[in-house]
N, C-alpha and C positions, 0 to 999 in steps of 0.2 A: 595478439598473442593473450590467451585467458587461462587461467589455472582455475581448476574447478575442483575443489577440496570435497572429499567423501568420507574420510577415516584417520582419526589421529593414530600416531604409534604409540600407544600409551597402554600400560598394564592396568585395566580397570578391573579393581577387585570386588565392585559391587555394580548392581544393574542400576543405571542412569534412569530411573523409573519415572523422577518429573519430566525430564526431557523427552522420555518416549511418550507420556500422557499429552504433552504440548504439541508434539507433534499430530498424534491422533487427533487432538482438538483443532486443529489448524486444518486437518483433511476433512474431518466431520462437517467444519463450517462452511469450508468450500464447497462440499458436496452439495449442502443447502444452498447455498448461493448460485451454483450453477442450475440446481433444479429450479430454484426460483426465476433465475433468468431465462431460462426456456419456457416455462409458464407465462411470464410478461410477454414475451417476443409473440408467444403463439396467440394469447388474446389480444395483443396489441394489433397483430397483421388482423385478425379475423373482425376487430371494430373497423380497422380502416378500409376493409374489402367491403363494407357496407356502403349504399350511396351516401355523398355528403350532403348537408342541407347547401342551398344556395350561397348563404353567408360566409359558410366555411370554406366551399370551393372558392370563392372571390378571395379569401384570405391566404389560400394555398397557393392562388395563382400569381397573387401580388406578393407573397413572401419568396415563394420558391421558383416561379415562372411556369408551373405547371401543377395540376391538381391528381398526382397520382397516388397510389398507396406509399410509395416510399417517401413522398413527400409529407403525407400525413403522418407516418412514423415519424419522420425526423423531427416536426413541428411538436408533435404530443408527448413524444418521449424526452424531448428537451424540457418540457414544461415538468413533466412527471419526475424527472431526476433534480431539477431546480431547488437549492436551499431556500428560494424566495420567489414561490409561484406568482402569486399575485403581482408583484413587480415587474417578473419576466412577461405575464401576459400585458401587462399595460407598456412595457417597454416595445414588446413586439407589435403591439395596437398601434402605438405612435409612429413606428417606422412605417407600416404599410400606410397608415393613413396620413402620409405626408406627401398627398399627390398634388401637384401646381393646378390651381384653379378651382379648389374646394374650401370647404372651411374644415380647417385640420382638426379642431377639436370635436367638434360633433362627430365626423367619420372616425377618428380615433376611438371614440367612447362606445360607438354602432360596433366597431370591431373588436374592441376589449370584451362587451357584452357577448358577443356571439363567440369569440373564443374560448371564454369562460364557461360557456354555457355546454359546448361541445367536450371542453375538458372535464367537466363535472360528468358527463355521461362516460366519456373514457375510465376516469377513475373509479367509477362505480362497477366497470368490467375489469378492469386490470389492475392485478395486485401491486403494493409497493415493491419496490426494489429493494431485496434484503440487504444488498451492498452498500446500498446508501444508508440503511439504517444502521449499520455498523462501522462505515468510515469515519474519519475523525475532522468536522469540518473546523479549520484552525482559530476560527474566532468565536466557537462556542465553548472553548475551555472546558469542556465536559471530560469530567473523569472516567466516567462509565464509556464514553466514548473512544478515549485513548488506549483503553484495555481492549475494548472489542476490535479497533482498528488494526491493533498489532497481531490479531489471530485471525484476521480477514484478509484475503489476498485477490488480487485482478484477474488472475487468469492460471489454467494448471500449469503451465510453464512458471510462471511467477512463484506459486506454491512449490512447486517440485524442486526448484532450484534454491529456494530458500530452506527448505527442509535439509537439503543436503549440506549445506554451510553450518545450518542452526546444529545439527548434530555431530558434526566432524569437530565442533569447537565446546560448544554448551554441556556435551554429556560429560567431558574431562572437568570442566569448571564445577558442576554439580557434585561431582565425587569429591572435589578439593574442598568444597567450601558447606557442603552438607544440605540436604533436603531442604530445610525451614529458611536457611540464609540464601538458599538459590532462588528461591520463592521470592523471598523480599529483592533480589537483586534483579530479577526477571520483572517484578513490577516497577521498581525504581527505574531501569532502563525502558520501560513503555512509557511512563507516564514522564519522566525527563526530556527524551527525544523528541514527544509530541509538544511540551511545554515551549522547547526551543524552537520548533517549528512554528508555532502560533507565534512567537516573539520576531523570528526571521521574517514573518509575513504579513506583521503589523501596518505594513505600508503599503501592501498591496491591493487594488480596488477588488478585485474577485480572486482570492487565493484558492487554489485547489484542496477540496479534501484529500487526505491520505489513506492509503490502507498497507497492511505488509509486516513482517517480522524483520526486516531488513535492519532496523536502527537498533533492536535488540541484539541482534547476530553480531553487529559491528561492536558492540558493547561485550559481548560474549568473545569476540576475537581478542579484543584487548586484553581482557581478564586473562586468558589462555595464555598469551603472550607474556603478560605481566608476571604470571606463575612460573612456567617454564618456557622460555624463549627459544629454546634451543632443540625442542621436542619437535620430531619429524611428522609433518602433515601428508597424507597420500593423497595425491593430486592428478586428476587428469589433464594433460597440457594440449590444448588444441590450437592451431595457428593455421589457418585458412586449410589446407588438407593434409596437413602434419598432425598425427594424434598418438599421444604415448602416455603410459603413466610413468609416475616419479614422486620421490618424498622431498618435502623441503622444508628447511627450520620455520618454526613458527613466526619468528620475528622478519624473516625475509616475506613470507605472506602478508605480514600486518602491516610492512612497510609499502609493499605493491599495491594494497587495496586501498588504503589510506592515502597514499600519494597519487593514486588515480584518480580517486574523488576530489581531493585538493584541485588538483589539475582540471578537473571539470567544472568543479565549481568556480574556479577562478576565470576559466575561459569562458563560462557561461554554456557549455556542453551539456544540455539536460535535454536533449531532443527524445531521448528514450523514456522520458516521464519519471526517472527515477528521483528519489526522495534524498536528494545529496545531502541537506541539511540533518535528517535524521541518521544517514550513515557516519557523518564527522561527528555530530553531538553524541552518538551512543558509543563512537570508540572514547571521545574524551569522557564520557561519565565511565564508562568500565573502567578505565585507566585510573581515573580519580578514586573511585571504589576500590581498587585494587590497594591503591598506595595507603588511604585513610583507614580500611577497615581489615585488609587481608595480608598485611606485610609479615605477620608471623607464620604465615602458612606457604610461603615461597620455599622455604628449606627443605620441609618434609615433600613438598608438591613433585620435586626433581627425582624422588623414588618412584614415582610413575613410570618413567622413561625406562625402558628395558636396557639392561646393561649388555655391553659387547662382550663376546665370548672370543 
């Protein structure tokens, strides 16, 4: 069962300009990401359709079992997307060079040189992946990347789903706290969720980079619920073949979303590639900001709820 929010039943007396601008920014960034991905793929395919050198052919056969265009793409794009290409090339060469009956060090060095040379030719033809320049590598602690990762996304579905959630909750938060404070809240959520993610993955050998607005969104959900927990959120309810529209109090949705994330985190169910740490830390940061900075706004925020007749 899934609740998909799309609008809050709130009297918005102003246009949530910053929410709209952030949404447009996310759309623009992903259009650039998508265009870049198409270009990377096309130029990578064109490169791999050319005849391979004998050394690279041998590398592909030992690494993938065959020397096809797909094997070339998989190998070179893996290097292209790596955060430490030199180390990855040496690691691949060492695994290929581990052949019984030969001198491992000499053969590994030969494969590393051949792979490095082929990749250098590849990188002169194929542009860098824009998504990899925007995502947040948790060991970088880069403030710039924390912000760019928040507005970058992994797919059209990821983007569209996030923007529905974002507008349903964040537009009201902007009206309640005002343009300037809202921008500060957005930045604090973007930075805070990525800092927590870095801390949570500090013991992992190869922590995955992250993109997406979901950590910020969960912070907005928490703030919205802090301000007006009884406000209704219009949702699509989807359950296998069952589909309908309904309105649900914000606090129930918040409990549902956060509870499901807690369950997934505890059970280790992260097969969908969801950054549960960002979700949960975003909710915690949003609630904390509400309690510390915006307690006085709760009273008049209730006036945004339409009166019953």
